[in-house]
C-alpha positions, 0 to 999 in steps of 0.5 A, a space after each residue: 435487494 431492490 436498489 442497484 449497487 453503488 459503483 466506484 469507477 476509477 477512470 473518468 476518461 473511460 466510459 464503462 459501457 464501451 469496454 469489453 472485458 477479457 475477464 471479470 473477477 468478483 471477490 469479497 474481503 473479510 469486512 464485507 466489501 465486494 470488488 469487481 476487477 475487469 481486465 481489458 486490453 488498452 493501448 500503452 500510455 507510452 514512455 515518459 520523457 527522460 529527465 536525466 536524473 539519477 538518485 540513490 535511495 537509502 532505506 532507513 529506520 528513523 526516516 522511511 528513506 533518504 535520497 542522495 539529493 539529501 531529501 528525507 522521506 518521512 514515515 507515514 503519519 496516519 499509520 500510527 493512528 490506524 494501528 492504535 485503532 486496530 489494537 483497541 478493536 482487537 482488545 475489545 474483540 478478545 473480551 467478547 464471547 465466542 459465537 456471539 453476535 457481538 463478537 461477530 460485529 467486533 470481528 467485522 470492526 477488526 477486519 475494517 481496521 486491518 483493511 485501513 492499515 493495509 490501504 494506508 501502507 500501500 497508498 504511502 508506498 505507491 505515492 512515494 515510489 511513483 514520485 521517485 519513478 516520475 522524477 528520475 531515470 535511474 534509481 539505485 537502492 541500497 540492499 540492506 536487511 533493514 528489518 533484521 537490523 531493527 529487530 537485532 538492535 533492541 528496538 521494541 517495535 520496528 518502524 511501521 513501514 519496515 513491518 509492512 510489505 517490502 517497500 522496494 518491490 511493492 509498486 507496480 510502477 518500475 523505473 526504466 533502470 533500477 539497480 540494487 547495490 
C-alpha cells in the first residue's frame, strides 16, 4: 500500500498531533472497515445549566415514545428502507454457492447492510436521548416490557425500535436524575 489511509477525525477543535493517547485499539468490522479508537485524558465539559423541566416518557408501539408534554416522538423512518435492503441482500446471498467468490461478495454486502441498520438505530436513539437530556433536568421513564407486549399481542413483527437494543439504556448521555417507574 503506497498511499496513506484516509482518516476521519471527529473533533475539529482538537489537533490530532497534540494528543497523547493512554491506549489505542485497532479493530475491523465484518464489512472490512478498520477503526482506531484512542483513549485520552481530557478535562470535563462541566454540567449544563439547569432548566427546571421535568418530563415523563412513555415508550410505545405505534410511536417510539410519548412525553408527558404531549410530544410524540415518531419511529425512525429510514430504518424500514434499510431493513428491506438487508432482507434483499440476504435472499441474494442465500442463492449463492457455498465457497464461491460471488458468495463472499454477497456476504460483504449483507455485512454492510447490517452495519447500516445498526448505525441507523444507534443514531436515532442517541439523538433522541441527547435531546431529552439537554432539555430536561429530571426524566421519568415508564418501565414496561414493550417487547413482550408486542410479541404477545399477535403483531407479525414488532416495531423496529423495539427490536433494537434497549432504548432507555442505549445512550452514554445520562441525565442528572432518571427515575424508572
